[in-house]
C-alpha positions, 0 to 999 in steps of 0.5 A: 499499499502506498502513502497518498500524495494529497489529502482527501478532497484535493482533486475537487479543490485543486483549481480554486483561486483565493482572493483578498477583498477589503471592506469598503467601510473599514478596510478589513481583509477577507479571504474569498475563494473562487467557488464562493462567488455566487454567495453574498459576503459581509465583513467580519468586522463591521457587517457591511457587504463586500463587493468581491468584484473589486477583489485581487487574486492572492493565490491559486491552488497548486502555486508554490510560495517561496 
């Protein structure tokens, strides 16, 4: 028997992208994944809605950070 190379569920999530969004009201950052775009998001700090169309890409699954 061999040791698996990845944790269970890796295949399902390997193409996700991670976006960092700043709250327009208070500036707090929130991480939103590409499979969560169809849901509304609110700031964990002040509760205001976050427009994820203004987010920036911060990482991709499978990318290597030095």
